[in-house]
TILOKE-201400 format. One record per residue (C-alpha): residue in three letters; x, y, z. Coordinates in nm, 3 decimals. Layout:
BEGIN
{'ALA',{X,Y,Z}}
...
# end
This chain:
BEGIN
{'MET',{0.365,14.072,6.961}}
{'THR',{0.212,13.735,7.042}}
{'THR',{0.526,13.524,7.045}}
{'GLN',{0.460,13.404,7.397}}
{'THR',{0.146,13.221,7.275}}
{'LEU',{0.331,13.024,7.005}}
{'THR',{0.356,12.648,7.029}}
{'ASP',{0.702,12.496,7.066}}
{'GLU',{0.694,12.382,6.704}}
{'ALA',{0.596,12.725,6.574}}
{'LEU',{0.863,12.895,6.783}}
{'LYS',{1.131,12.654,6.659}}
{'ALA',{1.024,12.713,6.300}}
{'GLU',{1.033,13.091,6.347}}
{'VAL',{1.379,13.104,6.501}}
{'THR',{1.520,12.853,6.250}}
{'ALA',{1.389,13.056,5.957}}
{'TRP',{1.521,13.379,6.108}}
{'LEU',{1.870,13.232,6.151}}
{'ALA',{1.869,13.105,5.794}}
{'ASP',{1.802,13.460,5.676}}
{'HIS',{2.040,13.649,5.904}}
{'TRP',{2.331,13.432,6.026}}
{'LYS',{2.624,13.412,5.785}}
{'PRO',{2.917,13.245,5.966}}
{'LYS',{3.273,13.313,5.861}}
{'ALA',{3.585,13.100,5.893}}
{'GLY',{3.776,13.163,6.215}}
{'ASP',{3.480,13.312,6.403}}
{'GLN',{3.542,13.356,6.773}}
{'GLY',{3.314,13.427,7.065}}
{'ALA',{3.280,13.728,7.289}}
{'GLY',{3.531,13.844,7.546}}
{'PHE',{3.475,14.073,7.844}}
{'GLY',{3.149,14.212,7.700}}
{'LEU',{3.279,14.307,7.354}}
{'HIS',{3.166,14.087,7.068}}
{'PRO',{3.323,14.038,6.722}}
{'HIS',{2.976,14.012,6.560}}
{'ARG',{2.820,14.331,6.692}}
{'ASP',{2.615,14.395,6.375}}
{'PHE',{2.458,14.051,6.403}}
{'MET',{2.415,14.087,6.780}}
{'ALA',{2.217,14.406,6.721}}
{'LYS',{1.982,14.211,6.495}}
{'VAL',{1.947,13.939,6.759}}
{'VAL',{1.846,14.197,7.020}}
{'GLU',{1.605,14.371,6.780}}
{'ALA',{1.441,14.036,6.700}}
{'ARG',{1.409,13.965,7.075}}
{'TRP',{1.608,13.642,7.066}}
{'ALA',{1.880,13.757,7.310}}
{'VAL',{1.678,13.759,7.634}}
{'PRO',{1.349,13.585,7.553}}
{'THR',{1.242,13.537,7.917}}
{'TRP',{1.267,13.911,7.988}}
{'PRO',{0.961,14.140,7.964}}
{'MET',{0.869,14.261,7.618}}
{'GLU',{0.945,14.624,7.709}}
{'TRP',{1.304,14.513,7.778}}
{'TYR',{1.389,14.335,7.452}}
{'GLY',{1.233,14.007,7.563}}
{'ARG',{0.937,13.789,7.465}}
{'ALA',{0.806,13.695,7.811}}
{'LEU',{0.868,13.328,7.730}}
{'SER',{0.909,13.044,7.973}}
{'SER',{1.255,12.903,8.041}}
{'ALA',{1.158,12.590,7.847}}
{'GLN',{1.074,12.787,7.533}}
{'ALA',{1.383,13.002,7.574}}
{'LYS',{1.584,12.680,7.561}}
{'ILE',{1.434,12.607,7.217}}
{'ILE',{1.583,12.935,7.095}}
{'GLU',{1.922,12.861,7.249}}
{'LYS',{1.935,12.516,7.087}}
{'ALA',{1.850,12.661,6.746}}
{'PHE',{2.130,12.916,6.776}}
{'ALA',{2.376,12.653,6.900}}
{'ALA',{2.288,12.421,6.612}}
{'VAL',{2.423,12.673,6.358}}
{'GLY',{2.697,12.818,6.579}}
{'ALA',{2.530,13.158,6.605}}
{'PRO',{2.598,13.385,6.905}}
{'GLY',{2.360,13.605,7.101}}
{'ALA',{2.088,13.383,7.248}}
{'GLY',{2.066,13.281,7.614}}
{'GLN',{2.189,13.610,7.752}}
{'ASP',{1.908,13.612,8.007}}
{'ARG',{2.106,13.329,8.171}}
{'SER',{2.467,13.404,8.083}}
{'ASN',{2.526,13.779,8.046}}
{'LEU',{2.627,13.869,8.401}}
{'TRP',{2.676,14.237,8.311}}
{'ALA',{2.332,14.285,8.156}}
{'ASN',{2.148,14.073,8.413}}
{'THR',{2.304,14.262,8.702}}
{'ALA',{2.221,14.600,8.545}}
{'MET',{1.871,14.486,8.456}}
{'ALA',{1.802,14.386,8.815}}
{'HIS',{1.957,14.682,8.998}}
{'ALA',{2.041,14.983,8.777}}
{'THR',{1.841,15.306,8.788}}
{'PRO',{1.580,15.333,8.510}}
{'ALA',{1.778,15.604,8.328}}
{'PHE',{2.110,15.418,8.338}}
{'LYS',{1.939,15.091,8.254}}
{'ARG',{1.798,15.238,7.932}}
{'THR',{2.150,15.338,7.830}}
{'ILE',{2.362,15.042,7.938}}
{'VAL',{2.144,14.729,7.902}}
{'PRO',{2.091,14.741,7.523}}
{'ALA',{2.461,14.818,7.469}}
{'LEU',{2.558,14.519,7.683}}
{'LEU',{2.321,14.286,7.498}}
{'ARG',{2.460,14.400,7.163}}
{'GLY',{2.818,14.336,7.280}}
{'GLU',{2.918,14.699,7.230}}
{'VAL',{3.063,14.759,7.578}}
{'GLY',{3.385,14.614,7.720}}
{'MET',{3.350,14.511,8.085}}
{'CYS',{3.562,14.398,8.379}}
{'LEU',{3.507,14.309,8.745}}
{'LEU',{3.659,14.534,9.012}}
{'TYR',{3.603,14.317,9.320}}
{'SER',{3.915,14.160,9.473}}
{'GLU',{4.184,14.360,9.650}}
{'PRO',{4.527,14.260,9.789}}
{'GLY',{4.370,14.237,10.137}}
{'ALA',{4.019,14.135,10.033}}
{'GLY',{4.002,13.829,9.813}}
{'SER',{3.824,13.546,9.988}}
{'ASP',{3.656,13.800,10.218}}
{'LEU',{3.522,14.055,9.968}}
{'ALA',{3.337,14.238,10.245}}
{'ALA',{3.678,14.354,10.371}}
{'ILE',{3.735,14.587,10.072}}
{'ARG',{3.904,14.920,10.143}}
{'THR',{3.865,15.092,9.806}}
{'ARG',{3.654,15.397,9.891}}
{'ALA',{3.397,15.603,9.703}}
{'ASP',{3.333,15.950,9.851}}
{'HIS',{3.018,16.141,9.755}}
{'LYS',{3.080,16.477,9.586}}
{'GLY',{2.763,16.635,9.447}}
{'ASP',{2.642,16.439,9.144}}
{'HIS',{2.933,16.193,9.148}}
{'TYR',{3.163,15.983,9.365}}
{'VAL',{3.542,16.004,9.384}}
{'VAL',{3.704,15.660,9.395}}
{'ASN',{4.044,15.569,9.540}}
{'GLY',{4.191,15.224,9.595}}
{'GLN',{4.343,14.917,9.434}}
{'LYS',{4.191,14.609,9.272}}
{'VAL',{4.362,14.291,9.157}}
{'TRP',{4.300,13.979,8.941}}
{'THR',{4.092,14.188,8.700}}
{'SER',{4.041,14.025,8.359}}
{'GLY',{3.991,14.256,8.062}}
{'ALA',{4.074,14.575,8.249}}
{'ALA',{4.296,14.711,7.970}}
{'VAL',{4.012,14.710,7.714}}
{'ALA',{3.709,14.766,7.939}}
{'ASP',{3.474,15.062,7.905}}
{'TYR',{3.323,14.997,8.248}}
{'GLY',{3.423,14.806,8.558}}
{'MET',{3.164,14.661,8.794}}
{'LEU',{3.304,14.813,9.112}}
{'VAL',{3.240,14.744,9.480}}
{'ALA',{3.362,15.026,9.702}}
{'ARG',{3.315,15.134,10.062}}
{'THR',{3.082,15.429,10.109}}
{'ASP',{3.024,15.409,10.487}}
{'TRP',{3.302,15.324,10.734}}
{'ASP',{3.088,15.351,11.048}}
{'VAL',{2.871,15.042,10.994}}
{'PRO',{2.961,14.669,10.982}}
{'LYS',{3.157,14.562,10.677}}
{'HIS',{2.869,14.413,10.475}}
{'LYS',{2.649,14.719,10.523}}
{'GLY',{2.875,15.001,10.403}}
{'ILE',{2.945,14.881,10.046}}
{'SER',{2.800,15.030,9.727}}
{'PHE',{2.808,14.893,9.371}}
{'PHE',{2.892,15.103,9.064}}
{'PHE',{2.955,15.087,8.692}}
{'LEU',{3.287,15.274,8.693}}
{'PRO',{3.399,15.432,8.360}}
{'MET',{3.745,15.286,8.296}}
{'LYS',{3.875,15.515,8.023}}
{'GLN',{3.956,15.820,8.234}}
{'PRO',{4.252,15.977,8.413}}
{'GLY',{4.328,15.819,8.749}}
{'ILE',{4.294,15.456,8.637}}
{'GLU',{4.619,15.264,8.583}}
{'VAL',{4.613,14.903,8.461}}
{'ARG',{4.918,14.676,8.508}}
{'PRO',{4.915,14.322,8.361}}
{'LEU',{4.999,14.020,8.577}}
{'ARG',{5.190,13.727,8.428}}
{'GLN',{5.024,13.391,8.500}}
{'ILE',{5.174,13.046,8.547}}
{'THR',{5.041,12.958,8.198}}
{'ASN',{5.261,13.241,8.057}}
{'GLU',{4.951,13.445,7.974}}
{'ALA',{4.852,13.785,8.110}}
{'HIS',{4.472,13.791,8.126}}
{'PHE',{4.468,13.936,8.478}}
{'ASN',{4.563,14.285,8.588}}
{'GLU',{4.617,14.508,8.887}}
{'VAL',{4.410,14.827,8.873}}
{'PHE',{4.519,15.136,9.064}}
{'ILE',{4.244,15.396,9.109}}
{'THR',{4.332,15.754,9.206}}
{'ASP',{4.057,16.019,9.226}}
{'ALA',{3.856,15.851,8.949}}
{'ILE',{3.502,15.980,8.891}}
{'VAL',{3.186,15.769,8.875}}
{'PRO',{2.847,15.942,8.822}}
{'ALA',{2.597,15.889,9.104}}
{'ASP',{2.351,15.761,8.841}}
{'ASN',{2.590,15.468,8.779}}
{'MET',{2.520,15.323,9.123}}
{'LEU',{2.336,14.991,9.116}}
{'GLY',{2.096,14.934,9.403}}
{'PRO',{2.056,15.165,9.704}}
{'LEU',{2.347,15.343,9.872}}
{'ASN',{2.536,15.105,10.106}}
{'ASN',{2.340,14.804,9.975}}
{'GLY',{2.603,14.692,9.725}}
{'TRP',{2.657,14.358,9.898}}
{'GLY',{2.317,14.240,9.778}}
{'VAL',{2.390,14.355,9.422}}
{'LEU',{2.724,14.175,9.435}}
{'GLN',{2.549,13.848,9.523}}
{'THR',{2.344,13.875,9.203}}
{'ALA',{2.656,13.935,8.995}}
{'LEU',{2.846,13.651,9.161}}
{'ALA',{2.560,13.409,9.102}}
{'TYR',{2.572,13.473,8.728}}
{'GLU',{2.953,13.456,8.724}}
{'ARG',{2.951,13.121,8.906}}
{'SER',{2.682,12.999,8.671}}
{'VAL',{2.904,13.069,8.370}}
{'MET',{3.213,12.918,8.537}}
{'GLY',{3.014,12.611,8.641}}
{'ASP',{2.893,12.553,8.285}}
{'ALA',{3.223,12.536,8.105}}
{'ALA',{3.592,12.614,8.120}}
{'ARG',{3.876,12.676,7.879}}
{'GLY',{3.981,12.383,7.668}}
{'PRO',{4.314,12.289,7.510}}
{'ARG',{4.513,12.572,7.351}}
{'SER',{4.748,12.387,7.111}}
{'GLY',{4.524,12.443,6.809}}
{'GLN',{4.567,12.078,6.715}}
{'ASP',{4.279,11.847,6.631}}
{'ASN',{4.199,11.743,6.985}}
{'PRO',{3.899,11.533,7.087}}
{'LYS',{3.633,11.749,7.248}}
{'GLY',{3.335,11.705,7.477}}
{'ASP',{3.256,11.399,7.685}}
{'SER',{3.441,11.172,7.440}}
{'ALA',{3.777,11.350,7.478}}
{'LEU',{3.918,11.124,7.748}}
{'VAL',{3.785,10.812,7.575}}
{'GLU',{3.971,10.905,7.257}}
{'LEU',{4.290,10.988,7.446}}
{'ALA',{4.273,10.655,7.629}}
{'ARG',{4.225,10.481,7.294}}
{'GLU',{4.528,10.665,7.147}}
{'ALA',{4.734,10.557,7.448}}
{'GLY',{4.627,10.196,7.401}}
{'ARG',{4.474,10.185,7.750}}
{'LEU',{4.103,10.190,7.680}}
{'ASN',{4.072,9.826,7.789}}
{'ASP',{4.250,9.891,8.120}}
{'PRO',{3.972,9.852,8.381}}
{'VAL',{4.125,10.112,8.615}}
{'ILE',{4.153,10.369,8.335}}
{'ARG',{3.798,10.293,8.219}}
{'GLN',{3.674,10.350,8.573}}
{'GLU',{3.854,10.684,8.598}}
{'VAL',{3.729,10.800,8.257}}
{'ALA',{3.375,10.701,8.353}}
{'GLN',{3.403,10.890,8.681}}
{'VAL',{3.510,11.217,8.516}}
{'THR',{3.241,11.180,8.250}}
{'ALA',{2.978,11.117,8.518}}
{'TYR',{3.090,11.431,8.702}}
{'LYS',{3.039,11.633,8.382}}
{'VAL',{2.691,11.497,8.317}}
{'LEU',{2.583,11.542,8.678}}
{'ASN',{2.717,11.900,8.681}}
{'ARG',{2.517,11.990,8.370}}
{'LEU',{2.200,11.858,8.533}}
{'ASN',{2.271,12.045,8.856}}
{'ASN',{2.337,12.371,8.668}}
{'ALA',{2.010,12.332,8.479}}
{'ARG',{1.833,12.291,8.812}}
{'ALA',{2.006,12.595,8.960}}
{'LYS',{1.925,12.817,8.662}}
{'ALA',{1.562,12.711,8.672}}
{'GLU',{1.551,12.842,9.030}}
{'LEU',{1.743,13.162,8.957}}
{'ALA',{1.486,13.440,8.925}}
{'GLN',{1.590,13.773,8.773}}
{'GLY',{1.775,13.981,9.030}}
{'ASN',{1.819,13.703,9.287}}
{'SER',{2.120,13.494,9.379}}
{'SER',{2.125,13.118,9.421}}
{'PRO',{2.362,12.930,9.653}}
{'ILE',{2.313,12.625,9.433}}
{'MET',{2.538,12.796,9.175}}
{'SER',{2.826,12.729,9.414}}
{'LEU',{2.773,12.355,9.364}}
{'GLY',{2.833,12.393,8.991}}
{'LYS',{3.135,12.618,9.040}}
{'LEU',{3.294,12.374,9.288}}
{'ALA',{3.209,12.073,9.072}}
{'MET',{3.367,12.229,8.762}}
{'SER',{3.685,12.290,8.961}}
{'ARG',{3.699,11.924,9.060}}
{'ILE',{3.624,11.812,8.704}}
{'LEU',{3.909,12.019,8.561}}
{'HIS',{4.164,11.894,8.813}}
{'GLU',{4.057,11.532,8.766}}
{'GLU',{4.061,11.554,8.387}}
{'ALA',{4.404,11.720,8.384}}
{'ARG',{4.541,11.453,8.619}}
{'LEU',{4.400,11.176,8.401}}
{'ARG',{4.539,11.329,8.080}}
{'SER',{4.886,11.336,8.236}}
{'LYS',{4.845,10.976,8.355}}
{'LEU',{4.749,10.858,8.006}}
{'LEU',{5.052,11.031,7.851}}
{'GLY',{5.292,10.899,8.113}}
{'ALA',{5.646,11.035,8.082}}
{'GLY',{5.541,11.208,7.760}}
{'SER',{5.341,11.454,7.967}}
{'LEU',{5.673,11.619,8.064}}
{'LEU',{5.715,11.749,7.708}}
{'GLU',{5.581,12.080,7.584}}
{'GLY',{5.562,12.304,7.280}}
{'PRO',{5.392,12.278,6.938}}
{'ASP',{5.572,11.953,6.851}}
{'HIS',{5.399,11.780,7.142}}
{'PRO',{5.038,11.905,7.134}}
{'ARG',{4.891,11.638,7.363}}
{'ALA',{5.146,11.708,7.636}}
{'GLU',{5.119,12.084,7.579}}
{'ASP',{4.745,12.064,7.634}}
{'ALA',{4.772,11.838,7.939}}
{'ASN',{5.015,12.078,8.103}}
{'PHE',{4.810,12.385,8.016}}
{'LEU',{4.490,12.227,8.149}}
{'SER',{4.667,12.119,8.469}}
{'LEU',{4.789,12.472,8.536}}
{'ASN',{4.470,12.644,8.423}}
{'ALA',{4.255,12.428,8.652}}
{'TYR',{4.378,12.640,8.941}}
{'PHE',{4.215,12.945,8.785}}
{'THR',{3.872,12.790,8.838}}
{'SER',{3.971,12.690,9.191}}
{'ILE',{4.046,13.055,9.271}}
{'GLY',{3.852,13.285,9.035}}
{'GLY',{3.491,13.373,9.114}}
{'GLY',{3.537,13.265,9.477}}
{'THR',{3.781,12.996,9.590}}
{'ASP',{3.685,12.632,9.636}}
{'GLN',{3.696,12.692,10.011}}
{'ILE',{3.450,12.981,9.983}}
{'GLN',{3.215,12.767,9.773}}
{'ARG',{3.227,12.495,10.041}}
{'ASN',{3.135,12.752,10.305}}
{'ILE',{2.841,12.875,10.097}}
{'ILE',{2.720,12.520,10.031}}
{'GLY',{2.756,12.423,10.397}}
{'GLU',{2.578,12.729,10.534}}
{'ARG',{2.320,12.817,10.268}}
{'VAL',{2.246,12.481,10.102}}
{'LEU',{2.297,12.232,10.387}}
{'GLY',{2.198,12.470,10.668}}
{'LEU',{2.510,12.411,10.878}}
{'PRO',{2.611,12.668,11.145}}
{'LYS',{2.810,12.968,11.022}}
{'GLU',{3.177,12.997,11.110}}
{'PRO',{3.264,13.252,11.383}}
{'GLU',{3.323,13.601,11.240}}
{'VAL',{3.437,13.833,11.517}}
{'ASP',{3.432,14.151,11.305}}
{'ARG',{3.093,14.096,11.141}}
{'ASP',{2.900,14.342,11.361}}
{'MET',{3.183,14.588,11.421}}
{'ALA',{3.204,14.933,11.255}}
{'PHE',{3.443,14.877,10.968}}
{'ARG',{3.675,15.164,11.058}}
{'ASN',{3.749,14.974,11.382}}
{'VAL',{3.836,14.647,11.206}}
{'ARG',{4.206,14.570,11.231}}
{'SER',{4.397,14.501,10.910}}
{'GLY',{4.747,14.375,10.856}}
# end
């Protein structure tokens, strides 16, 4: 193939023509969730045509394009509402496997992830290891050609439907906490894995507790070297924060709500307060946050090489959290006392309340706001690290409560 030598105009013409021939949208189409995709037949065609991960090497379903030309492909897909492009930036499962999986496992799992054929979940947090993930106590003990896993995970989205969980587990208890962790793709559909849903404040149950008892994970499913899972986890977290920094869930009422940067403008107009100088200032501030965050995320992704993490992603994650809280607050302010209503008869209030509650998900999931501030302070601004008395202690000697 010689795609990488095409001009921008020729590339745009090629991808536009390909989409015209292959993408047939249907009413009610929805996007992917937890790795599985409703358009898996089309996704397979996208991967075969090398549109899914165009910056990747050609031997790995890519076109060896620059990030700028890859953006041309993404824009063409977005223009017609087609899924599948841009996975070299957004598919945290495939990018993590591509960077760290063994060659044999990579050949099996990466194409399936790109085609949206594999359900995935994240097995990171534990009841005693949320903000400090290095304190995990789920263990993986080596037994011949596999590991036996025992422990508990929590706040796991998609666990009930997942085929694999990206698992961090302790494999060495006699070294400091960051150095005894390994990273696995754990098969989820096996005896010894129990999933219990958790009811959220929004009355949804996306999260789960996962109890793991003598579950088996093949040694070939380890990503990165033994006891070097902390480095693999940083790659996965960078992609997760990138996705969370880009966008968040919108209103759920199903009503015809304004969307995008104009949403608050239209709501202010409906409320008859668009000429209020204080409201205009607040709307402008939230809109400016959104625009600035998009620019910052573009900068961070340009610096994110395959397999590496980027502390700049924490800026986007923290900014999106602030944006969501500010927008929810402003929606409630515009509605006034009407924001106390709920239900399908009051869609504006229903959405304002849902967005207010759901904003806390972004403040907690993927690393809390406080963790992001620590990362930004230490790794972006170069400030001194906080004291960590157990950092160099053998983990089996670390006290837990």
